N, C-alpha and C positions, 0 to 999 in steps of 0.2 A: 621466620616468619611463616605462617600457613598458607602456602600458595597453592591453589586449586583451577584445574581446568576442567569443567562440568560440561558433559554433553548429555542434554537431557532427553529423553525419549519422547516420541510424540504421541506414544499410548498414555491416554490419562490416568489409567490404573497403576502406571509405573511411577509415577511422578512424585507421590508422597513418600516413598521409602528414600529416594535418592536424596530429596532435598531436606530430609530430617538431620543430615549432618551438615548442612549450611548455616545452621544458625538460625534458619526461618527469619521472620520478622517480627519485631517487638513493639511495643509502645514508642512512640516519638520521643526523640533524646532531648527536644525542648531547647537544644542548644544551637550553634550557629545553624545557617541554611547548608543544605548538601547541595554541592554546586557540580552542575552535570554540563558538560560540553557536546556540541553537536556541531557538524559541518551544513547543516541544513541553513539555507537563507531565506529569509522572510522580507519579501520587498515588495513596497505597493508601486503601483504605475500606472500610466494612463491607460494602458490596456488592462491593467489587473489593481484597479483601485482598492479593491475589498478581499485582501486574502485570507482574512481570517472569518467572514461570515461565513455559517454552516450551509446557507444555500449556493455559495461559490464553491469554497475550499474543496480541493480533489488532489492532494498529493500526500504524501505519508508525513513530512514535515508539519504542514499547517493542521492535518489530522490529528498529529500527538499535541498540538497545542489544544485544540478542541477537546480531545478527549480527556484532559485534565479539568475542563470548565464547563462544557455543555452536557448534561446528562440527556440520555436517551433511554426510552422505555426499556429497552433490552440490552444486554450486554454479553460480551463472550466471558464466561468464567474464567476463573485462576485455574490454568491447567488443561485449557482447551476444553472441547466439547460441544454440545449444543447450546446456544445463547439462554440466557435466563433472566428474568424480570429485574430490573436496576428501579428507573423512576417508577415503574408499575409494581404493584403488589402481585399481579397476577396477568397472564396473557395465554392464549391460545384459541386455535381454531375452532369453529362452533358449528362446522358443517362438515359432511364426509368429503366434500370436494374440494376443500383447501382454498376457498374463496372468501370466506367471511372470516375475521380476525379481531377478536376483541380484546381489549386490556381495562383493568382496573387500576387507577391510580393509587399510590400509598397515600393514607391518611396524614394529614398535615404536611404535605411537600411544599416547600417555599424556593423561590431563587434567591441568591445569595443576598441581595437587598432587603429580604424580609417579605416581600410579596408573595401571596399564596399563588400556586400553580393549581389550575383547573384543566379539566378536558378540552374546553374551548383553547387554552394555550397550545395545547397538543396540535388541536385540529389546524389553528392559525398557523404554527409553526412549517407543517407539512404542506399545507394549502399553499404558503408564500413560496417554499422552495419550488413546487410544480409550476406556481405562476410566473415567478422570475425567470424560470429556465434559462438560468446563467450558462454562458458559453463554454464553461469548463466541463460540462455534459453530467454533473454530478446527479442532477435531478432525474436522471435515467434510471438512477436506482428505484425509484419511487414510481417508475413507469406502470406498474402493474395495478397501483391504486386507481380504481373509480372515483370512489366518493369515500369522505370520512364523514362519521356521524357522531355526536356525542348525545349521551344520556346522563344527564343530572351534572354534578361538577367532576364526577370521578371516571365515567366510563367513556372509553373512546371505542368505536367500532370501524373496522376497515372493510369496506366493500371492495373487491378485488374484480378487474375486467377479465380475470382468467387464473385459473389454480396457478399457487407459487409456493410451493413447499420451501423455498428458500427466504420467504417473507419476513419470519422473524428475525434473521440473521442482517437484513437490510434495516430493521428497526434499531438494529445496534450500531449503526453507522452515523457519522456527526452530521448528514443531512438530514437524518431524522431527529436530530436534537432539539430540545424544547429551549424556544427564546422567548423573551417579554415582548410583548407587541409595544410597551411603552419604549423601549432600547430598539427595535427593529421594525422598520415601515414594512407596509405589506407589500409594497411592488417595487422596492427599492433597496439594492444592496446596502450595507453598511460599511461606509468607507472606512480604511485605516487600520488600527490595529488593537482598539476595543473589543473585548469580547465580555458578554454578562450571560450567565447561566445558573444552573442549579448543581453544578458538579462538585467535586471533592475538592477543589482549588477555585480561587479567583484569581485574576491574572493583573499585573501591572507590567507594562512594557517600556524599555527603555528605545527611543526610536531616533535615530540620526540619518539625515538625508533619504527619508522614505524608506528607511532599512530597520527592522527591529534587530537590534545587538544583543538585548538581555531581556529575558522574560521571568519574573518573578511570580512564583506559585504559593500563595498562602493558603493555609487551610481553611476550607468554609465551614464556620461555626452553623450555618444552617443546613449543611449536606445532609440529606437522608436518603440513604441507599444501601446497597450491599457491601460497599467497599470499606475496609479497614485503612484508614489514614495513618501510617505509620512514622509521620514527620509532619515539623508545624509549618516549615518552607523550604521551598527547591528552587533554587537560582539556577536557570538554564542559559549558558552563553553560545552565542552561535559563533564559529571561528572560519575565517576564509579558506583553509587547508587542514588536512588532517595532521600534517607535521607541526603545525602551531597549535592543534588541539592536543597533539602528544607531549609537546614541550609542555604545555601548562599543567598536563598531569605529572610530569617528572619534577616539576619545580613545585608541585604540591598547591597549586592555584585551582585544581579541580579535585573533587571525589571521585568523580565517574565518568569514563567515557563512552558514548554510544557512537552510532552510525554518522559518518562514514568511515572506519579505520581503513589505511591502506593496508593491501596485501603484506607489505614489508613490517608495519608496525604487528599485526597479527603474527607473523612467523617469529619475529623478535620476542614476542610476550609469551609466546607457546613455548620456546626453547628457553627462557631465562629461568635460571635456578636460584636466584635470591631475588631481593628487593622487597617491596611491601605493595606491590600491585598485584591482582587477580586478574586473569581473563577467565571469563565464562564463555563458552561457546554453546550455542543453542540451534534448535531445528530452525531452517528459515525457508520460507515460501515466496522470497523475493524471485523474479525472472527478470533476464534482459533479452531483449530481441530487436530486429529491424522492424519497422513499418514501411509500408509503399503507398504511396500516390498512385494508384492504379490507372489514374487519368492522366496521369503525365506521359508525354509520348517516350520517355527514357525507358519507362518501366511497365508500360501498358501492356506490351505484348507478356502473356504468362510464361512462355520460354525462356524469357530474359531472368525472371524471378525464379523459376526453376533451375537455372543454369546456376544460378548464386548459392541456391539450396545445396546442390551437386557439388559444388565447389569448397565451400567452406569447411574447415576442418575446426570442429569444435573441441576435440580432445586436446589439440595443439595449443588453441586460444586459451581454455582454461588452464592448463599445465604452466604456459609460458608468462600467462599475466595474472591469475588469481590463487595458483598453487592449490592447496588444500582447500581453500574457501569457497569453492564452487565445482559444480557438476556438469557435464555436457547435458543438455536439454533438447529433447526431441518433440516436444509437443508444446502447446501453449500452457498444458494443464501439467504442473510438476508431478514428478515422480511419487510422491507420498500422497496425494490427493486422489479419493475414491473417483474412478471413472477415467483416470491416464491411461494414454495409448501412446507408443512409441512411434506416430505415425511417420514423421518424417524420417526415421531410420527404416521402417517397413517399406518407404517408397524409395528413398535414394540409397540406402545403404552407405557405404564407407565413399569419403570423396573420392571424385573421380574426373578429371579434366576431359579424358575420353567420352565419357556420358554426357558431360555438360556440352561440350562441342557440337555432339551429335544432336542434340536437344536444340540448340542456336541455328545450327543448319538445316533442320527440319522446318524451323519455322522462317527462314530465309532472311534472319538477322546477321548484319555485316559486324564483323568482329575488327577489332576490338569495341567493345560496347562502352561508350562512355558516360560516366556515371559520378554523381558527387554524394558521398556518405555524410551527414550531418551528425552532429551529436552536442551534448550540453557539458560546458568545460565546469561546472560548480555544482552539479546536484547530485551524481551519483559516486563521486570519489576520485581521488586523484588518478586512478590506474583506468580511467575511461578513454583519456587519450591514447594509451599503451595498447589497449583494447582496440581502438579505430585505426591505428598505426599497422598492427598484425592483420585486421581483416583487409586493409587496402594492399598488404604484401600479398597475402594468399589469393586474392582475386587478380592481381596485377601479374603474379609470376603464372597464372593458368594461360597469358595470352589471349585470354577471351575478354579480358575486360581492361578499361583505363580509368582507374577509380582515383578520385581525389577526394580529401577528406578536410572537413570545415566543422570548427567547434564555434560554440556562441554560449554566452553566460544564459543561464536558465530564464530570466526576465525577458530575455530577447527571443529565445528558442522556442518558448511554448507558444507566445503569439505568431511567431511565423509558420510553426506546423499545424496551427489551428488553421491558418488561411490559406493553406495549401502550399505553400512556398518552397517546401523541399520535394523531393522525389524520393528519397530514402532517408529513414532518420532512425536514430538508436534511441530506445527508451528502456525504462524499468518498469515493474510493475511490482506492487506491493497489494495485497489482496485486500479488498474491503471485508471480505468474510472467508473463511477456509472451505471453500466449496467451488467444485469445477465449474459450475454457472458464472462465478465471478471471475475465470480465466478465460470465458468465451462470450458472455454476452455483452459486457462492456466493450467489445473490440469489434462484435460482429453484428448486433443489434442495431434497429433503429435509433438514432440519437446517440452514437456510440461516442465515447469521450475523446477519441482521436480525430473525429470529423473524416473519417475515412469513408473515400467513396465507394468501395467495395460493397456489394450487396448481393446476398445469395438468397433467394425466395425459399429455399428447400429449408436453411438454418433459421429464418427468421419466422417463417410462418408454421412451422412443423417441427422441425428439431428442437429447439430452445423452448418453446410451450409443452412438448411431449417430454421432456427432461422434467420441467418444473412440476408435471402432475405429479412425480414420484417421490413421495416423501421418504421412502427408502431410497438412499441415494445409489445404491448398487443396482438397483432395478431400473435407474436410469442409464447405466452404462452404455447400454446400445445406442441409445439417442446421441451421448455424448461421444460414444468413441465415432459415429459416423459424422459428426461436426468436425471432429480434430482431423480425420481422413480428408474430408472436403478442403481443409485449410492447408493440409500438406499438398494438394493436389494443385491448387489455384494460389497459395502463397501471397496473400494481403500482408502475413506476418510470417515473419521468420524467427522462431525462438533459438537463442543462442546457449544460454547457460542458467543454472538456479543455484542459487547462493545462501550460504550458512550467514548466521549473525553472530555478533559479538559483542560483550559488554567488558571495558576492563575499569578496575574500581580499586582505590585504595582498600586495604584489608582491615578497615575499621568501620567499613560500609556492609551492611546486611541488606539482605532482599533482592540482591543482584540477579539471581536466578530467576525471579520473575518479572524483571525490570523492562523485559520485552517479550511478547508472545509471538507465536509463530508468523502472525500477520504482521509482524514490525511494529505493532502497538506500544507505545511508550508508557509504562505503568509506573509513576514517580510517586504512587501512594505506597510501592512496595519498599521504598528505601527508607532504610534508618540507621543511627549508628550504633555500632557495637563496642567491642574493644579489640585492639589491634594484637 
């Protein structure tokens, strides 16, 4: 067999020669569906009855459903880089201040059901997401929009409240997806698991007990965009655990295994010297962090949060739990993103109980500080529990904290954190787009998706707008670094680690090198069948 482990560089210019040896992507096999496994869970509940509505969905799993089915004006290109037109024929700023952005739709664009798409449908979709203002907070990605104007059937003009050089990226996210007014009410979310759009696939979902267990993506004959769809059908199956997903791959019931594999599975596949499964390693921009309810009495005093930042040993956490699949992270912005600064390391240095004790003593905090760390049991992989057990051990071993940990299923966990029920909780972040702004504004700006009570006027009114005025992202580094330094001092969020990402596939499947981009976007259209 031809087993390969690819490490794809993040630099766009280096991608083509690396991928040439992988077989690339050919025409669709026309045979059986390609079967893809995931541990993402898709549940409709009383608190979240519309998990797949573009105006509501805001996690990597549901976005990966929508990216196959709902088309956006812009899209992140194969091989990374700035977004390019997708449903649009062309898009661009028409003023020097980055406050007026105009798009022209492709001629003959249609929804999957054959209905023509007009500029009015684009305006409807954007206005709808902003009007519904779902509690997931996803609408905040469009918060710089003032008004949406149409000119004829094919031209859409976005008038922005303030300069926003990241706006093209935001138009590539599912919240800006084009929906049919016949299928999506103006002021109400669409409950359940039905999705209709103009993307490369249509969706048919198998649902049991309000949970989508299987998603069948069928090539959309009316699709008109930049993507080359290399298969006729993809069958995505949701598994309760990484072990169950791995067993299905070993039995031949799966062709491809995506997120989230366990560290043990990654290690085993990396070291294997035979078999018919290939492991592909790719750059990843996923981060993990602790979030704080700064209104909660337990963590309201900044010194408590700072002491936790001083005690936690990221290197030990990564080496003991995630191994080579992760790296310590000392900022909300990952190391590979323009504008990154190691602000937490610059402030706290190596872990020190002595320094942490001095912080608490100086603030007249009685020790040990009792806290509960909350985590989700079924969303970020099986290693999450082990990660929180080690965090608990590190904090309690200092003698400064008395930490309890508590896990909950995702459909319970998310509503609880949004209601402010937790004092400290663990989360992961997969970027909406690969820019430093997307690691800062969603956490720190008004209407932040975590509902954090923390508010810093300098960040919100000066530094974020200032950074968005710079089309050259290197020129925004000063403002971005200042934001990261403030976060390291105030600690409303405590970054822990940055992860890589992996795809495992049977060796007769091609296109796996592009199955995920750096933002963890699942690109099912890249998959095809080759020769084992």
